PDB file of N, CA, C and O in Angstrom:
ATOM      1  N   MET A   1      -3.792   0.649   6.677  1.00  0.00           N
ATOM      2  CA  MET A   1      -4.797   1.519   7.242  1.00  0.00           C
ATOM      3  C   MET A   1      -4.211   2.372   8.360  1.00  0.00           C
ATOM      4  O   MET A   1      -4.577   3.535   8.528  1.00  0.00           O
ATOM      5  N   THR A   2      -3.306   1.784   9.113  1.00  0.00           N
ATOM      6  CA  THR A   2      -2.688   2.546  10.202  1.00  0.00           C
ATOM      7  C   THR A   2      -1.951   3.754   9.652  1.00  0.00           C
ATOM      8  O   THR A   2      -2.037   4.843  10.220  1.00  0.00           O
ATOM      9  N   ASN A   3      -1.224   3.575   8.547  1.00  0.00           N
ATOM     10  CA  ASN A   3      -0.495   4.701   7.956  1.00  0.00           C
ATOM     11  C   ASN A   3      -1.460   5.789   7.476  1.00  0.00           C
ATOM     12  O   ASN A   3      -1.161   6.976   7.611  1.00  0.00           O
ATOM     13  N   VAL A   4      -2.594   5.409   6.928  1.00  0.00           N
ATOM     14  CA  VAL A   4      -3.579   6.401   6.484  1.00  0.00           C
ATOM     15  C   VAL A   4      -4.033   7.224   7.678  1.00  0.00           C
ATOM     16  O   VAL A   4      -4.055   8.453   7.611  1.00  0.00           O
ATOM     17  N   VAL A   5      -4.391   6.568   8.757  1.00  0.00           N
ATOM     18  CA  VAL A   5      -4.889   7.270   9.937  1.00  0.00           C
ATOM     19  C   VAL A   5      -3.799   8.156  10.544  1.00  0.00           C
ATOM     20  O   VAL A   5      -4.074   9.286  10.948  1.00  0.00           O
ATOM     21  N   ARG A   6      -2.585   7.659  10.608  1.00  0.00           N
ATOM     22  CA  ARG A   6      -1.508   8.404  11.272  1.00  0.00           C
ATOM     23  C   ARG A   6      -0.896   9.501  10.419  1.00  0.00           C
ATOM     24  O   ARG A   6      -0.505  10.543  10.947  1.00  0.00           O
ATOM     25  N   HIS A   7      -0.801   9.290   9.092  1.00  0.00           N
ATOM     26  CA  HIS A   7       0.037  10.174   8.283  1.00  0.00           C
ATOM     27  C   HIS A   7      -0.657  10.890   7.126  1.00  0.00           C
ATOM     28  O   HIS A   7      -0.180  11.940   6.697  1.00  0.00           O
ATOM     29  N   ALA A   8      -1.756  10.363   6.612  1.00  0.00           N
ATOM     30  CA  ALA A   8      -2.298  10.885   5.356  1.00  0.00           C
ATOM     31  C   ALA A   8      -3.130  12.144   5.510  1.00  0.00           C
ATOM     32  O   ALA A   8      -3.246  12.929   4.569  1.00  0.00           O
ATOM     33  N   ASN A   9      -3.712  12.349   6.690  1.00  0.00           N
ATOM     34  CA  ASN A   9      -4.624  13.472   6.863  1.00  0.00           C
ATOM     35  C   ASN A   9      -5.722  13.426   5.787  1.00  0.00           C
ATOM     36  O   ASN A   9      -6.099  14.448   5.215  1.00  0.00           O
ATOM     37  N   ALA A  10      -6.216  12.218   5.533  1.00  0.00           N
ATOM     38  CA  ALA A  10      -7.180  11.981   4.457  1.00  0.00           C
ATOM     39  C   ALA A  10      -8.614  12.146   4.936  1.00  0.00           C
ATOM     40  O   ALA A  10      -8.925  11.924   6.107  1.00  0.00           O
ATOM     41  N   ARG A  11      -9.474  12.537   4.018  1.00  0.00           N
ATOM     42  CA  ARG A  11     -10.913  12.585   4.297  1.00  0.00           C
ATOM     43  C   ARG A  11     -11.550  11.251   3.948  1.00  0.00           C
ATOM     44  O   ARG A  11     -12.521  10.841   4.583  1.00  0.00           O
ATOM     45  N   HIS A  12     -11.009  10.567   2.937  1.00  0.00           N
ATOM     46  CA  HIS A  12     -11.568   9.296   2.482  1.00  0.00           C
ATOM     47  C   HIS A  12     -10.453   8.290   2.231  1.00  0.00           C
ATOM     48  O   HIS A  12      -9.324   8.646   1.893  1.00  0.00           O
ATOM     49  N   CYS A  13     -10.805   7.038   2.406  1.00  0.00           N
ATOM     50  CA  CYS A  13      -9.880   5.941   2.141  1.00  0.00           C
ATOM     51  C   CYS A  13     -10.708   4.785   1.573  1.00  0.00           C
ATOM     52  O   CYS A  13     -11.793   4.485   2.070  1.00  0.00           O
ATOM     53  N   ARG A  14     -10.184   4.142   0.528  1.00  0.00           N
ATOM     54  CA  ARG A  14     -10.872   3.006  -0.087  1.00  0.00           C
ATOM     55  C   ARG A  14      -9.959   1.787  -0.016  1.00  0.00           C
ATOM     56  O   ARG A  14      -8.782   1.855  -0.369  1.00  0.00           O
ATOM     57  N   VAL A  15     -10.520   0.674   0.445  1.00  0.00           N
ATOM     58  CA  VAL A  15      -9.794  -0.595   0.488  1.00  0.00           C
ATOM     59  C   VAL A  15     -10.493  -1.540  -0.477  1.00  0.00           C
ATOM     60  O   VAL A  15     -11.705  -1.739  -0.401  1.00  0.00           O
ATOM     61  N   THR A  16      -9.714  -2.121  -1.385  1.00  0.00           N
ATOM     62  CA  THR A  16     -10.247  -3.073  -2.357  1.00  0.00           C
ATOM     63  C   THR A  16      -9.515  -4.389  -2.195  1.00  0.00           C
ATOM     64  O   THR A  16      -8.285  -4.431  -2.197  1.00  0.00           O
ATOM     65  N   VAL A  17     -10.275  -5.465  -2.056  1.00  0.00           N
ATOM     66  CA  VAL A  17      -9.704  -6.813  -1.969  1.00  0.00           C
ATOM     67  C   VAL A  17     -10.241  -7.589  -3.155  1.00  0.00           C
ATOM     68  O   VAL A  17     -11.452  -7.654  -3.362  1.00  0.00           O
ATOM     69  N   ASP A  18      -9.346  -8.177  -3.936  1.00  0.00           N
ATOM     70  CA  ASP A  18      -9.732  -8.939  -5.120  1.00  0.00           C
ATOM     71  C   ASP A  18      -9.142 -10.345  -5.002  1.00  0.00           C
ATOM     72  O   ASP A  18      -7.929 -10.533  -5.100  1.00  0.00           O
ATOM     73  N   TRP A  19     -10.006 -11.311  -4.795  1.00  0.00           N
ATOM     74  CA  TRP A  19      -9.577 -12.704  -4.629  1.00  0.00           C
ATOM     75  C   TRP A  19      -9.886 -13.462  -5.901  1.00  0.00           C
ATOM     76  O   TRP A  19     -11.026 -13.482  -6.364  1.00  0.00           O
ATOM     77  N   ARG A  20      -8.869 -14.083  -6.462  1.00  0.00           N
ATOM     78  CA  ARG A  20      -9.002 -14.881  -7.684  1.00  0.00           C
ATOM     79  C   ARG A  20      -8.371 -16.245  -7.437  1.00  0.00           C
ATOM     80  O   ARG A  20      -7.681 -16.431  -6.434  1.00  0.00           O
ATOM     81  N   PRO A  21      -8.591 -17.190  -8.324  1.00  0.00           N
ATOM     82  CA  PRO A  21      -8.036 -18.528  -8.096  1.00  0.00           C
ATOM     83  C   PRO A  21      -6.507 -18.556  -7.936  1.00  0.00           C
ATOM     84  O   PRO A  21      -5.983 -19.384  -7.192  1.00  0.00           O
ATOM     85  N   ARG A  22      -5.800 -17.671  -8.620  1.00  0.00           N
ATOM     86  CA  ARG A  22      -4.329 -17.713  -8.580  1.00  0.00           C
ATOM     87  C   ARG A  22      -3.683 -16.666  -7.693  1.00  0.00           C
ATOM     88  O   ARG A  22      -2.509 -16.796  -7.348  1.00  0.00           O
ATOM     89  N   ASP A  23      -4.433 -15.610  -7.310  1.00  0.00           N
ATOM     90  CA  ASP A  23      -3.820 -14.581  -6.477  1.00  0.00           C
ATOM     91  C   ASP A  23      -4.857 -13.798  -5.685  1.00  0.00           C
ATOM     92  O   ASP A  23      -6.058 -13.845  -5.952  1.00  0.00           O
ATOM     93  N   LEU A  24      -4.340 -13.082  -4.705  1.00  0.00           N
ATOM     94  CA  LEU A  24      -5.129 -12.196  -3.865  1.00  0.00           C
ATOM     95  C   LEU A  24      -4.485 -10.820  -3.940  1.00  0.00           C
ATOM     96  O   LEU A  24      -3.285 -10.681  -3.702  1.00  0.00           O
ATOM     97  N   SER A  25      -5.273  -9.806  -4.268  1.00  0.00           N
ATOM     98  CA  SER A  25      -4.762  -8.439  -4.362  1.00  0.00           C
ATOM     99  C   SER A  25      -5.459  -7.549  -3.352  1.00  0.00           C
ATOM    100  O   SER A  25      -6.657  -7.684  -3.105  1.00  0.00           O
ATOM    101  N   VAL A  26      -4.691  -6.635  -2.773  1.00  0.00           N
ATOM    102  CA  VAL A  26      -5.220  -5.664  -1.823  1.00  0.00           C
ATOM    103  C   VAL A  26      -4.710  -4.293  -2.255  1.00  0.00           C
ATOM    104  O   VAL A  26      -3.523  -4.119  -2.532  1.00  0.00           O
ATOM    105  N   GLU A  27      -5.623  -3.322  -2.309  1.00  0.00           N
ATOM    106  CA  GLU A  27      -5.246  -1.961  -2.677  1.00  0.00           C
ATOM    107  C   GLU A  27      -5.874  -1.005  -1.671  1.00  0.00           C
ATOM    108  O   GLU A  27      -7.052  -1.125  -1.335  1.00  0.00           O
ATOM    109  N   ILE A  28      -5.075  -0.059  -1.194  1.00  0.00           N
ATOM    110  CA  ILE A  28      -5.553   0.974  -0.285  1.00  0.00           C
ATOM    111  C   ILE A  28      -5.218   2.322  -0.917  1.00  0.00           C
ATOM    112  O   ILE A  28      -4.061   2.606  -1.226  1.00  0.00           O
ATOM    113  N   VAL A  29      -6.240   3.142  -1.103  1.00  0.00           N
ATOM    114  CA  VAL A  29      -6.082   4.450  -1.733  1.00  0.00           C
ATOM    115  C   VAL A  29      -6.686   5.496  -0.813  1.00  0.00           C
ATOM    116  O   VAL A  29      -7.793   5.315  -0.305  1.00  0.00           O
ATOM    117  N   ASP A  30      -5.963   6.592  -0.595  1.00  0.00           N
ATOM    118  CA  ASP A  30      -6.520   7.693   0.194  1.00  0.00           C
ATOM    119  C   ASP A  30      -6.462   8.981  -0.613  1.00  0.00           C
ATOM    120  O   ASP A  30      -5.815   9.050  -1.658  1.00  0.00           O
ATOM    121  N   ASP A  31      -7.148   9.999  -0.109  1.00  0.00           N
ATOM    122  CA  ASP A  31      -7.171  11.295  -0.797  1.00  0.00           C
ATOM    123  C   ASP A  31      -6.444  12.374   0.006  1.00  0.00           C
ATOM    124  O   ASP A  31      -6.670  13.566  -0.202  1.00  0.00           O
ATOM    125  N   GLY A  32      -5.583  11.957   0.910  1.00  0.00           N
ATOM    126  CA  GLY A  32      -4.901  12.921   1.781  1.00  0.00           C
ATOM    127  C   GLY A  32      -3.726  13.612   1.119  1.00  0.00           C
ATOM    128  O   GLY A  32      -3.193  13.125   0.123  1.00  0.00           O
ATOM    129  N   PRO A  33      -3.320  14.752   1.675  1.00  0.00           N
ATOM    130  CA  PRO A  33      -2.176  15.482   1.141  1.00  0.00           C
ATOM    131  C   PRO A  33      -0.834  14.849   1.503  1.00  0.00           C
ATOM    132  O   PRO A  33       0.189  15.203   0.916  1.00  0.00           O
ATOM    133  N   GLY A  34      -0.822  13.917   2.464  1.00  0.00           N
ATOM    134  CA  GLY A  34       0.432  13.271   2.843  1.00  0.00           C
ATOM    135  C   GLY A  34       1.318  14.159   3.683  1.00  0.00           C
ATOM    136  O   GLY A  34       0.848  15.073   4.360  1.00  0.00           O
ATOM    137  N   HIS A  35       2.595  13.883   3.631  1.00  0.00           N
ATOM    138  CA  HIS A  35       3.594  14.626   4.404  1.00  0.00           C
ATOM    139  C   HIS A  35       3.607  16.085   3.952  1.00  0.00           C
ATOM    140  O   HIS A  35       3.604  16.348   2.749  1.00  0.00           O
ATOM    141  N   PRO A  36       3.621  17.033   4.878  1.00  0.00           N
ATOM    142  CA  PRO A  36       3.544  18.443   4.485  1.00  0.00           C
ATOM    143  C   PRO A  36       4.712  18.917   3.626  1.00  0.00           C
ATOM    144  O   PRO A  36       4.551  19.874   2.869  1.00  0.00           O
ATOM    145  N   ASP A  37       5.887  18.282   3.716  1.00  0.00           N
ATOM    146  CA  ASP A  37       7.037  18.729   2.928  1.00  0.00           C
ATOM    147  C   ASP A  37       7.018  18.214   1.496  1.00  0.00           C
ATOM    148  O   ASP A  37       7.544  18.870   0.598  1.00  0.00           O
ATOM    149  N   THR A  38       6.416  17.041   1.271  1.00  0.00           N
ATOM    150  CA  THR A  38       6.533  16.418  -0.045  1.00  0.00           C
ATOM    151  C   THR A  38       5.216  15.961  -0.640  1.00  0.00           C
ATOM    152  O   THR A  38       5.174  15.612  -1.819  1.00  0.00           O
ATOM    153  N   GLY A  39       4.136  15.949   0.135  1.00  0.00           N
ATOM    154  CA  GLY A  39       2.871  15.448  -0.363  1.00  0.00           C
ATOM    155  C   GLY A  39       2.768  13.940  -0.295  1.00  0.00           C
ATOM    156  O   GLY A  39       1.794  13.363  -0.780  1.00  0.00           O
ATOM    157  N   SER A  40       3.747  13.299   0.292  1.00  0.00           N
ATOM    158  CA  SER A  40       3.718  11.849   0.449  1.00  0.00           C
ATOM    159  C   SER A  40       4.200  11.504   1.844  1.00  0.00           C
ATOM    160  O   SER A  40       4.709  12.373   2.553  1.00  0.00           O
ATOM    161  N   PRO A  41       4.049  10.233   2.260  1.00  0.00           N
ATOM    162  CA  PRO A  41       4.513   9.885   3.600  1.00  0.00           C
ATOM    163  C   PRO A  41       6.027   9.706   3.664  1.00  0.00           C
ATOM    164  O   PRO A  41       6.519   8.929   4.483  1.00  0.00           O
ATOM    165  N   ARG A  42       6.754  10.393   2.835  1.00  0.00           N
ATOM    166  CA  ARG A  42       8.217  10.340   2.862  1.00  0.00           C
ATOM    167  C   ARG A  42       8.741  11.650   3.449  1.00  0.00           C
ATOM    168  O   ARG A  42       8.014  12.640   3.530  1.00  0.00           O
ATOM    169  N   GLY A  43       9.957  11.642   3.839  1.00  0.00           N
ATOM    170  CA  GLY A  43      10.557  12.834   4.413  1.00  0.00           C
ATOM    171  C   GLY A  43      10.919  13.858   3.352  1.00  0.00           C
ATOM    172  O   GLY A  43      10.752  13.616   2.157  1.00  0.00           O
ATOM    173  N   ALA A  44      11.411  14.993   3.795  1.00  0.00           N
ATOM    174  CA  ALA A  44      11.728  16.089   2.888  1.00  0.00           C
ATOM    175  C   ALA A  44      12.778  15.708   1.856  1.00  0.00           C
ATOM    176  O   ALA A  44      12.772  16.237   0.745  1.00  0.00           O
ATOM    177  N   ALA A  45      13.675  14.801   2.205  1.00  0.00           N
ATOM    178  CA  ALA A  45      14.721  14.399   1.261  1.00  0.00           C
ATOM    179  C   ALA A  45      14.234  13.323   0.299  1.00  0.00           C
ATOM    180  O   ALA A  45      14.985  12.896  -0.577  1.00  0.00           O
ATOM    181  N   GLY A  46      12.980  12.874   0.449  1.00  0.00           N
ATOM    182  CA  GLY A  46      12.437  11.870  -0.447  1.00  0.00           C
ATOM    183  C   GLY A  46      12.712  10.445  -0.010  1.00  0.00           C
ATOM    184  O   GLY A  46      12.466   9.503  -0.764  1.00  0.00           O
ATOM    185  N   THR A  47      13.220  10.279   1.203  1.00  0.00           N
ATOM    186  CA  THR A  47      13.476   8.937   1.709  1.00  0.00           C
ATOM    187  C   THR A  47      12.427   8.583   2.737  1.00  0.00           C
ATOM    188  O   THR A  47      11.839   9.467   3.359  1.00  0.00           O
ATOM    189  N   GLU A  48      12.188   7.298   2.920  1.00  0.00           N
ATOM    190  CA  GLU A  48      11.192   6.875   3.898  1.00  0.00           C
ATOM    191  C   GLU A  48      11.640   7.289   5.294  1.00  0.00           C
ATOM    192  O   GLU A  48      12.804   7.132   5.661  1.00  0.00           O
ATOM    193  N   THR A  49      10.694   7.819   6.063  1.00  0.00           N
ATOM    194  CA  THR A  49      11.043   8.320   7.386  1.00  0.00           C
ATOM    195  C   THR A  49      10.800   7.298   8.479  1.00  0.00           C
ATOM    196  O   THR A  49      11.238   7.503   9.611  1.00  0.00           O
ATOM    197  N   GLY A  50      10.123   6.212   8.179  1.00  0.00           N
ATOM    198  CA  GLY A  50       9.843   5.198   9.193  1.00  0.00           C
ATOM    199  C   GLY A  50       9.983   3.821   8.587  1.00  0.00           C
ATOM    200  O   GLY A  50      10.624   3.635   7.552  1.00  0.00           O
ATOM    201  N   TYR A  51       9.367   2.859   9.255  1.00  0.00           N
ATOM    202  CA  TYR A  51       9.475   1.473   8.814  1.00  0.00           C
ATOM    203  C   TYR A  51       8.183   0.938   8.222  1.00  0.00           C
ATOM    204  O   TYR A  51       8.138  -0.221   7.810  1.00  0.00           O
ATOM    205  N   GLY A  52       7.126   1.751   8.166  1.00  0.00           N
ATOM    206  CA  GLY A  52       5.830   1.285   7.701  1.00  0.00           C
ATOM    207  C   GLY A  52       5.852   0.719   6.291  1.00  0.00           C
ATOM    208  O   GLY A  52       5.542  -0.455   6.089  1.00  0.00           O
ATOM    209  N   ILE A  53       6.212   1.532   5.324  1.00  0.00           N
ATOM    210  CA  ILE A  53       6.236   1.093   3.923  1.00  0.00           C
ATOM    211  C   ILE A  53       7.313   0.030   3.728  1.00  0.00           C
ATOM    212  O   ILE A  53       7.076  -0.987   3.076  1.00  0.00           O
ATOM    213  N   ARG A  54       8.483   0.266   4.288  1.00  0.00           N
ATOM    214  CA  ARG A  54       9.570  -0.710   4.164  1.00  0.00           C
ATOM    215  C   ARG A  54       9.156  -2.057   4.751  1.00  0.00           C
ATOM    216  O   ARG A  54       9.419  -3.101   4.155  1.00  0.00           O
ATOM    217  N   GLY A  55       8.514  -2.037   5.909  1.00  0.00           N
ATOM    218  CA  GLY A  55       8.064  -3.273   6.548  1.00  0.00           C
ATOM    219  C   GLY A  55       7.009  -3.995   5.724  1.00  0.00           C
ATOM    220  O   GLY A  55       7.032  -5.220   5.609  1.00  0.00           O
ATOM    221  N   MET A  56       6.075  -3.223   5.145  1.00  0.00           N
ATOM    222  CA  MET A  56       5.070  -3.851   4.282  1.00  0.00           C
ATOM    223  C   MET A  56       5.730  -4.507   3.074  1.00  0.00           C
ATOM    224  O   MET A  56       5.394  -5.633   2.709  1.00  0.00           O
ATOM    225  N   ARG A  57       6.665  -3.801   2.462  1.00  0.00           N
ATOM    226  CA  ARG A  57       7.371  -4.330   1.288  1.00  0.00           C
ATOM    227  C   ARG A  57       8.096  -5.640   1.644  1.00  0.00           C
ATOM    228  O   ARG A  57       8.055  -6.600   0.875  1.00  0.00           O
ATOM    229  N   GLU A  58       8.746  -5.675   2.785  1.00  0.00           N
ATOM    230  CA  GLU A  58       9.470  -6.881   3.210  1.00  0.00           C
ATOM    231  C   GLU A  58       8.526  -8.041   3.489  1.00  0.00           C
ATOM    232  O   GLU A  58       8.816  -9.176   3.111  1.00  0.00           O
ATOM    233  N   ARG A  59       7.394  -7.773   4.150  1.00  0.00           N
ATOM    234  CA  ARG A  59       6.447  -8.848   4.458  1.00  0.00           C
ATOM    235  C   ARG A  59       5.801  -9.411   3.192  1.00  0.00           C
ATOM    236  O   ARG A  59       5.593 -10.619   3.085  1.00  0.00           O
ATOM    237  N   VAL A  60       5.488  -8.549   2.247  1.00  0.00           N
ATOM    238  CA  VAL A  60       4.920  -9.021   0.979  1.00  0.00           C
ATOM    239  C   VAL A  60       5.955  -9.861   0.232  1.00  0.00           C
ATOM    240  O   VAL A  60       5.610 -10.894  -0.342  1.00  0.00           O
ATOM    241  N   ALA A  61       7.205  -9.435   0.232  1.00  0.00           N
ATOM    242  CA  ALA A  61       8.269 -10.192  -0.447  1.00  0.00           C
ATOM    243  C   ALA A  61       8.449 -11.574   0.176  1.00  0.00           C
ATOM    244  O   ALA A  61       8.729 -12.538  -0.537  1.00  0.00           O
ATOM    245  N   LEU A  62       8.292 -11.684   1.489  1.00  0.00           N
ATOM    246  CA  LEU A  62       8.408 -12.988   2.150  1.00  0.00           C
ATOM    247  C   LEU A  62       7.364 -13.978   1.651  1.00  0.00           C
ATOM    248  O   LEU A  62       7.564 -15.190   1.731  1.00  0.00           O
ATOM    249  N   LEU A  63       6.258 -13.466   1.140  1.00  0.00           N
ATOM    250  CA  LEU A  63       5.184 -14.320   0.615  1.00  0.00           C
ATOM    251  C   LEU A  63       5.221 -14.382  -0.915  1.00  0.00           C
ATOM    252  O   LEU A  63       4.238 -14.768  -1.547  1.00  0.00           O
ATOM    253  N   ASP A  64       6.360 -14.000  -1.507  1.00  0.00           N
ATOM    254  CA  ASP A  64       6.552 -14.004  -2.963  1.00  0.00           C
ATOM    255  C   ASP A  64       5.556 -13.111  -3.685  1.00  0.00           C
ATOM    256  O   ASP A  64       5.177 -13.400  -4.820  1.00  0.00           O
ATOM    257  N   GLY A  65       5.129 -12.031  -3.044  1.00  0.00           N
ATOM    258  CA  GLY A  65       4.162 -11.122  -3.644  1.00  0.00           C
ATOM    259  C   GLY A  65       4.818  -9.925  -4.297  1.00  0.00           C
ATOM    260  O   GLY A  65       6.038  -9.765  -4.273  1.00  0.00           O
ATOM    261  N   ASP A  66       3.978  -9.091  -4.878  1.00  0.00           N
ATOM    262  CA  ASP A  66       4.398  -7.832  -5.507  1.00  0.00           C
ATOM    263  C   ASP A  66       3.833  -6.683  -4.688  1.00  0.00           C
ATOM    264  O   ASP A  66       2.718  -6.769  -4.173  1.00  0.00           O
ATOM    265  N   PHE A  67       4.602  -5.609  -4.569  1.00  0.00           N
ATOM    266  CA  PHE A  67       4.204  -4.485  -3.726  1.00  0.00           C
ATOM    267  C   PHE A  67       4.546  -3.175  -4.418  1.00  0.00           C
ATOM    268  O   PHE A  67       5.634  -3.025  -4.975  1.00  0.00           O
ATOM    269  N   THR A  68       3.619  -2.231  -4.382  1.00  0.00           N
ATOM    270  CA  THR A  68       3.894  -0.872  -4.849  1.00  0.00           C
ATOM    271  C   THR A  68       3.283   0.106  -3.854  1.00  0.00           C
ATOM    272  O   THR A  68       2.273  -0.185  -3.212  1.00  0.00           O
ATOM    273  N   ALA A  69       3.903   1.251  -3.740  1.00  0.00           N
ATOM    274  CA  ALA A  69       3.385   2.314  -2.883  1.00  0.00           C
ATOM    275  C   ALA A  69       3.913   3.638  -3.391  1.00  0.00           C
ATOM    276  O   ALA A  69       5.078   3.750  -3.774  1.00  0.00           O
ATOM    277  N   GLY A  70       3.053   4.635  -3.391  1.00  0.00           N
ATOM    278  CA  GLY A  70       3.503   5.951  -3.800  1.00  0.00           C
ATOM    279  C   GLY A  70       2.359   6.917  -3.986  1.00  0.00           C
ATOM    280  O   GLY A  70       1.188   6.537  -3.969  1.00  0.00           O
ATOM    281  N   PRO A  71       2.725   8.191  -4.165  1.00  0.00           N
ATOM    282  CA  PRO A  71       1.711   9.212  -4.397  1.00  0.00           C
ATOM    283  C   PRO A  71       1.014   8.969  -5.739  1.00  0.00           C
ATOM    284  O   PRO A  71       1.621   8.465  -6.684  1.00  0.00           O
ATOM    285  N   ARG A  72      -0.251   9.332  -5.807  1.00  0.00           N
ATOM    286  CA  ARG A  72      -1.015   9.221  -7.048  1.00  0.00           C
ATOM    287  C   ARG A  72      -0.979  10.555  -7.790  1.00  0.00           C
ATOM    288  O   ARG A  72      -0.991  11.605  -7.147  1.00  0.00           O
ATOM    289  N   PRO A  73      -0.935  10.546  -9.120  1.00  0.00           N
ATOM    290  CA  PRO A  73      -0.884  11.805  -9.882  1.00  0.00           C
ATOM    291  C   PRO A  73      -2.058  12.732  -9.571  1.00  0.00           C
ATOM    292  O   PRO A  73      -1.903  13.953  -9.572  1.00  0.00           O
ATOM    293  N   GLU A  74      -3.229  12.156  -9.304  1.00  0.00           N
ATOM    294  CA  GLU A  74      -4.411  12.971  -9.015  1.00  0.00           C
ATOM    295  C   GLU A  74      -4.515  13.356  -7.550  1.00  0.00           C
ATOM    296  O   GLU A  74      -5.501  13.970  -7.144  1.00  0.00           O
ATOM    297  N   GLY A  75      -3.517  13.007  -6.747  1.00  0.00           N
ATOM    298  CA  GLY A  75      -3.507  13.319  -5.327  1.00  0.00           C
ATOM    299  C   GLY A  75      -3.759  12.087  -4.491  1.00  0.00           C
ATOM    300  O   GLY A  75      -4.307  11.094  -4.970  1.00  0.00           O
ATOM    301  N   GLY A  76      -3.360  12.159  -3.253  1.00  0.00           N
ATOM    302  CA  GLY A  76      -3.504  11.020  -2.371  1.00  0.00           C
ATOM    303  C   GLY A  76      -2.361  10.036  -2.527  1.00  0.00           C
ATOM    304  O   GLY A  76      -1.338  10.338  -3.142  1.00  0.00           O
ATOM    305  N   TYR A  77      -2.549   8.871  -1.966  1.00  0.00           N
ATOM    306  CA  TYR A  77      -1.493   7.861  -1.915  1.00  0.00           C
ATOM    307  C   TYR A  77      -2.108   6.494  -2.159  1.00  0.00           C
ATOM    308  O   TYR A  77      -3.259   6.253  -1.795  1.00  0.00           O
ATOM    309  N   GLN A  78      -1.352   5.606  -2.768  1.00  0.00           N
ATOM    310  CA  GLN A  78      -1.832   4.254  -3.064  1.00  0.00           C
ATOM    311  C   GLN A  78      -0.817   3.228  -2.584  1.00  0.00           C
ATOM    312  O   GLN A  78       0.385   3.370  -2.807  1.00  0.00           O
ATOM    313  N   VAL A  79      -1.317   2.199  -1.928  1.00  0.00           N
ATOM    314  CA  VAL A  79      -0.518   1.039  -1.548  1.00  0.00           C
ATOM    315  C   VAL A  79      -1.221  -0.172  -2.139  1.00  0.00           C
ATOM    316  O   VAL A  79      -2.426  -0.345  -1.954  1.00  0.00           O
ATOM    317  N   ALA A  80      -0.475  -1.013  -2.851  1.00  0.00           N
ATOM    318  CA  ALA A  80      -1.077  -2.191  -3.472  1.00  0.00           C
ATOM    319  C   ALA A  80      -0.150  -3.388  -3.283  1.00  0.00           C
ATOM    320  O   ALA A  80       1.073  -3.276  -3.376  1.00  0.00           O
ATOM    321  N   ALA A  81      -0.770  -4.535  -3.016  1.00  0.00           N
ATOM    322  CA  ALA A  81      -0.014  -5.783  -2.873  1.00  0.00           C
ATOM    323  C   ALA A  81      -0.764  -6.903  -3.572  1.00  0.00           C
ATOM    324  O   ALA A  81      -1.992  -6.967  -3.540  1.00  0.00           O
ATOM    325  N   ARG A  82       0.001  -7.782  -4.203  1.00  0.00           N
ATOM    326  CA  ARG A  82      -0.571  -8.972  -4.841  1.00  0.00           C
ATOM    327  C   ARG A  82       0.170 -10.175  -4.299  1.00  0.00           C
ATOM    328  O   ARG A  82       1.400 -10.215  -4.287  1.00  0.00           O
ATOM    329  N   PHE A  83      -0.605 -11.164  -3.845  1.00  0.00           N
ATOM    330  CA  PHE A  83      -0.037 -12.372  -3.271  1.00  0.00           C
ATOM    331  C   PHE A  83      -0.434 -13.583  -4.124  1.00  0.00           C
ATOM    332  O   PHE A  83      -1.620 -13.787  -4.384  1.00  0.00           O
ATOM    333  N   PRO A  84       0.534 -14.382  -4.560  1.00  0.00           N
ATOM    334  CA  PRO A  84       0.161 -15.595  -5.279  1.00  0.00           C
ATOM    335  C   PRO A  84      -0.465 -16.608  -4.306  1.00  0.00           C
ATOM    336  O   PRO A  84      -0.050 -16.712  -3.151  1.00  0.00           O
ATOM    337  N   LEU A  85      -1.439 -17.329  -4.779  1.00  0.00           N
ATOM    338  CA  LEU A  85      -2.088 -18.346  -3.959  1.00  0.00           C
ATOM    339  C   LEU A  85      -1.649 -19.721  -4.430  1.00  0.00           C
ATOM    340  O   LEU A  85      -1.405 -19.919  -5.620  1.00  0.00           O
ATOM    341  N   PRO A  86      -1.549 -20.663  -3.519  1.00  0.00           N
ATOM    342  CA  PRO A  86      -1.170 -22.018  -3.939  1.00  0.00           C
ATOM    343  C   PRO A  86      -2.300 -22.620  -4.781  1.00  0.00           C
ATOM    344  O   PRO A  86      -3.470 -22.299  -4.577  1.00  0.00           O
ATOM    345  N   PRO A  87      -1.944 -23.492  -5.723  1.00  0.00           N
ATOM    346  CA  PRO A  87      -2.991 -24.115  -6.531  1.00  0.00           C
ATOM    347  C   PRO A  87      -3.911 -24.962  -5.656  1.00  0.00           C
ATOM    348  O   PRO A  87      -3.472 -25.610  -4.706  1.00  0.00           O
ATOM    349  N   THR A  88      -5.171 -24.941  -5.993  1.00  0.00           N
ATOM    350  CA  THR A  88      -6.135 -25.752  -5.257  1.00  0.00           C
ATOM    351  C   THR A  88      -6.283 -27.101  -5.959  1.00  0.00           C
ATOM    352  O   THR A  88      -6.220 -27.202  -7.184  1.00  0.00           O
ATOM    353  N   GLU A  89      -6.474 -28.091  -5.170  1.00  0.00           N
ATOM    354  CA  GLU A  89      -6.628 -29.444  -5.721  1.00  0.00           C
ATOM    355  C   GLU A  89      -8.110 -29.767  -5.847  1.00  0.00           C
ATOM    356  O   GLU A  89      -8.893 -29.510  -4.932  1.00  0.00           O
ATOM    357  N   ALA A  90      -8.479 -30.322  -6.970  1.00  0.00           N
ATOM    358  CA  ALA A  90      -9.869 -30.736  -7.173  1.00  0.00           C
ATOM    359  C   ALA A  90     -10.165 -31.956  -6.326  1.00  0.00           C
ATOM    360  O   ALA A  90      -9.302 -32.817  -6.158  1.00  0.00           O
ATOM    361  N   PRO A  91     -11.391 -32.044  -5.782  1.00  0.00           N
ATOM    362  CA  PRO A  91     -11.742 -33.207  -4.932  1.00  0.00           C
ATOM    363  C   PRO A  91     -11.806 -34.497  -5.716  1.00  0.00           C
ATOM    364  O   PRO A  91     -12.087 -35.552  -5.148  1.00  0.00           O
TER     365      PRO A  91
END
């Protein structure tokens, strides 16, 4: 959410949380134009300009999760993470 507020110049942002017995998924989608040079929060050369996305990717990996981030074909930007949950024991 911080990246959306700081970098996306978005009018709308949607956060979806999906909790299931085996995993937890979080998706953040905005409708902003992104970085003025590329349309995404990356620099003109196409490389990440800060530590936001890289840091999120590293933190998700520490929890054995999956992470994706990038511009959407219809515009805006999407960040998604899926975290495996430990099995629950029946009482």
